[in-house]
N, C-alpha and C positions, 0 to 999 in steps of 0.2 A: 505493499500499499504506499503510495506516494503523495506527500503533501501537495496541495495545489500550489501552483504558480502564485507570485504575489501579484501578477499584471496579466491582462489579457493581451494577445498578439497585437501589435500596432493597428492592423487591419481592423479590429474589433473594438477599439478604443474610442472613436467618434461617435458611437452609439450609445447614447446616455442610459438607455434601457438595460443594454448588455452589461455595461459598467455597473448600474445600481445594482443589478440582479447578482451579478458576481460578487460584489463587495459585500451583500447580505451573506451570500455562501460562504465567504473568505471569514465573516466575522462569526458564523456559525460554526465554522470547522474550529477557529480559535477558543470558542466558547467549550465545545466539545473537549477538544484536546485538555484543556484546564480540568475538566471533570474527570476524563482519563486520568491524569495525572495524580489526581486526587484519590483513585482507587476504585471509582466506577467502571462498570464493563459496558461498554457503549460500542464495542466494535460494528455492529449493524446500524447504528446510526451514523457512524464516521462514515461508513461506506455508502450509505444513502447522500449522504451530504457531498461526498466526492463524486459520486455519481453525477450530481447536478452540475457541479462545477466544471467537470471534465466534458460532460455535455455540451456546455457553452464553448469549449476549446475546440472540440473534435466533432461537433454534428456534421452531419454529412452535406448539409445545406443550410443557407441562411435562414429558410423557413422552418427547418427543424429546429434551429437555434433558437430562433424566435418564439416558437411553441414551449420550449423548456423554460425560457425566460418569462413568459407569460405565467407560467406555472409558480414560478419563485415568486414574481410581483404580487400574484392574486392572493398570495397568502398573507399579505400585509405585514410583514416581519413577524409572523407567528412561527415559531420554531417547529413545533409538532405538524404544522400543516406542510413546511418545507420538506421535512423529512418524510412524511406521507408521501408526497410527489416522488420524492427519490427511490423510495422503497416500492412505488409503483413502477418506475422505470426498471428496477432491479428485476421485480418479479415477471414483467409482462413485456420488457423490450429486449433486455441482455439476454434473457434465459430462453427465448424462442430461437436462438441459433446454437444452442446446445441440446444435441439430440438425448442426452443421458440428464435430463432435468430432475430427476426425482419425481417427487409428487406435485401436484398442481395446487395452487394456492387456493385457499377458500375466497370466494369473493368479498369483497367489502367496498362499501359505499365512501365517496369521496365528499365529505359535506361541503368542501369548497368548490366543488365542480359538479354541481348538479347537472348542466348539460352534458357534462362528459358522460355522466352516468347513463342519460337519456340515449346518447348516441351508442353507448355499448349495448343497451337492451336493443336498438333497432338494428344493430351489428348481428346480435347473437341470432334474430330472427332470418337473417339471410344466409347463414353458415349451413354448409353442406359437410357430409362426413366423406373423408377420403377412404375409400372402399378396400385399400391394400397396402400392405407394409411393402418396401422395395425389396426386402431381402425374399419374402414369398414369391413376388413377382420374378425376381431374377431367376430363382430355380426354376420356375415355371418356363421361363423364355429358354433357359439352356436345356432344359429337358424335352421340349416340344419342337416338332418338325411341321406342324401346322400353323397357319396364320393365327397371330394373337391378337384379339380385340382389344380396343379401348386403351386403356392408361399402361397396359403391360408392355405396349408397343415402345415406350419412352424408353425402356431399359436398353432395348435393343438401339433404338435410335441413338440414344446419348453413346453408346459404344461405336456407332458408325460414325457419328459426327466427330468424335474425339479420337478417331483413327486407331480404335481397339487399344488406348493407352492411357495410362494416368496422365493427366493435364498437368501435372507438377513434376515428375520424375521424367517422364516418357516411357516408363517400363511397359510393355506389351500385356495385356489380358492374358493369363495363361491359358485359361480354357478356351479362349477363342483362338488362339495361336496353336494349341494343341490339336484343336479339331479342324484347322483349315491350313494346309500345307500351302497354299498361295500366299497366305499372311506370315507363315513362317518364312517363306523365300524372300518377301519384301523385307521381314525384320532384320534378315541377315543373321550370321553365326555369332555375332559379338552383342547382340540386341538382350538386354534385360528384360526379365519377365517377373511378373506380381499377380497374385490374386486381387481383383478390382472390385470396387463397390459404388453404387450410385450414390453420390453424395449431394445432398440437399442444401441449399444456402439458408432458406428459411425450413427450419425441421419440419419434417413430414409428421411428426407427431402432433404438431399444433393442430392438425385437421383431421385427427383420428378419434373415434370414440366420443363424437360429439353428442350423442344421445344423453350422456351425463350432464345434467344442468351446469354444475360447477366447471366442467371442462370447457363447456359451449362458451360461458361466460368470460372463461380464461382467455380463449382464443379470439372472442370478440373484442375483448380490453386491449390484446395485442395488435389486432388489426387497426383498432380506433387510433391507437397512439400512432402507428405508422401512417395512417392516413392525416393525421394532426401535423405530421411531418413534412407533408407535402405528396406523400406517395397514395394519391387519391382513389386510384383503381386496384389497390392491392387486394381487398377483398373479393371485387369480381375476378382478378387475376389468379389468385391461389385458391379460391374456395373448392372444397371437397376434393374430387380427384385431380383438379388443376394445379395442387401442391406439386405434382409430378410433372409439371410441364417442363419442357427443356431449358427455358431461361432460367429456372431454378435448381438445374441439376448439372452436376459433372462426374466425370469418370475418374475414381482415385483410387490408389493401392490402399489396402487395408491400415496400414499404418499412418498415411498421409491422411485419410479419412478421418481417422481418430483425433489427429493434431488440428485439423480443421474444426470437427465438431466441437473439441474442448477448446477453441479460441485460443488454441497456441500460435496461430498465424493466420494472417489475412492478406488479401490480395488488394494491392494499390494500383489504380489505373496510370499509366503513365504513356499511353497514346492509344490510337483506335483498336480496341480489342485486345490491348497489350497491358499487361500487369506485372508487379513486381512482388516477391514474397517478402513480406514483412513481419516481424516477431521480436517480442521481448524475451523470448526463451532461448537461452544459451545453446542448449543442444540442437533445436531446430534452427537456429541461426547458422551454427557450423554446418549442418547438412544441407540447409535449404536457402538461407538468407540471402535476398538480393536475386535470387533465381529469376529470370524472366519467363513469363507464362503468356503464349500467344494463341488466342482461342480462334480457330478457322473454321470455316463451313464451306462444302462445296454447293449447298442449297440453303440459303438464309431464309426462304419463305418456309420450306419443310422441316428445316434443321437449324433453327436459331442458336445463336451461341448466347452464353449465360448472361443476363441482364447487367450491365454497369449499375444499374441503380440498386438492386439488390445487393452486389458485392459491396458498393459504398456504405450501404447501411451495416452490412455486416463487419466490413473494417472498422467503422467508427464505434461499433458497439464492442469490438474485441478490443481496440485500445482503452476504452473507457472501463470496460471491464477490467484490464490488467492494472489501470493506473489508480483505479479506486479502490482494488482489493477485492472487486466482487468475484473474479474469477477463482481465485485461491479459496474464497469464503464458500463458494458453492460445493467445490470439491472438499472441503474440510468437512462441511455439514452431513455430506452424503458419505463420506468416510465414517465419520464419529457415529452416524446413525447405525451403521453396519457393526461397528467394532464394540458399542457400549451395549450390553445385555441387559442392564438394568441402569436405572438413574443412581448416579453417586449420591451416597447420603450426605456429603457435605456441600451438595447443590452445585458442583463444579460443572455439572452437565446440563445447568438451567439454560444456556444458551442454545444448545441443540434442541432440548425439549420446546423451548418458546418458538424456534424456527419449524420444527417438524408438527406442532400443532396448528400451523398455519397451512399445512398442507395435508389435507384430509381426503382428497380424490386422487386414487392410484394411476399414476401416468401409465 
C-alpha cells in the first residue's frame, strides 16, 4: 500500500473540483493514519480512501475521473460517506476484473446517492444470465467435430483470431498444434507450446448465476459504475452470453491468464491495437515487463480485436488496486478465510470476519 502523492499531476491541477476532492481525500488519509498510529485497525478504510485518491490520478478518462470527484464532493466532507464510496468502488469495480472474487457482497443502499440506487435497480431488470463457463465451452469445442452454435463458437474464434497462440508470450496452443499438422509446420521446430485458456477482460463470473437476487444486484451495480465512467453501452455490450464477445476475450496460456486475472499485469495502449505489458510485480516484470503485444485480425468484422476501452479500464483498475493495497487485501482475505478454521479467541480474526459477513452469496 502506497501513500497518496502530495499533489495531482500538473494537467489536473487547473480543475478546482479535482483539487478540492483530492485535498479532501488527502486530509482523510492523514486522519486515518493518525488513528492507525494510535493503534486502531483501519486497513479497509485506508484502502477505500486510497482507492478514491488513486482513481483521481489514474481514471481511464476525464469522464470517469469526474464521476469519482462527484462522489467525493457529494459527501460534503463526511468521512464515512467518502469511505462508503471507496468501498463501493472496491467491491463493484476493482473486483469485477478478478475471476477468483470469492463471495459476492451483500447489496447495500447508499443514502447519499439515491439516484445511483435507482439506476442499479433499473440495470438489474435488464441483465441476462451468461449460459456457460468458458472452461466447459472449450472442452465441448475441442471434443466436437460438428458445428458449435451460439457463444461456444467464440472459443474457437478467439483461437483463430489470435493465431492459436497466447497473445502475450506467442506460445502455440498445445491441443491445436497437436491435432493440426499444418499448424505444427507453420510453427516450426523451435516454437514454444502451452495449454491456453480463454481470458476475459471483464470477468465472465459477473454475468453468471444472475437468478440469485444479490448476484444480480452486484452485477447491476458494477455496470452502473462503468456507465457513470462513460462506458454507456457496457450493459448492452456484455449482457448475458455477450460477456463472451470477442472484444472481451483473449487467448492466454494458463499461467499468464492467472497473472492477468490476478491484476498482476495490465496492457497499456501505445499505438493502434498495440500495447505494452506493465506491472508492479517483480517476477512478472522480469519475465514479461515491457513486452509489446500487437493484436491483429484478418477479418475485423467477424473477428474483432479486444476492445481498447475495456483494456484501458482494466489497466486503470489494476494500477489503483495495487497502489491502494486493494489487490493484496483481496488475496489476504481469501487466503485467511481458507486458513482460519475457527475465529481466534483474542479477536485477531475480526477483520476477516467483518469482510466475510459482507459476502453472503457464494461466487
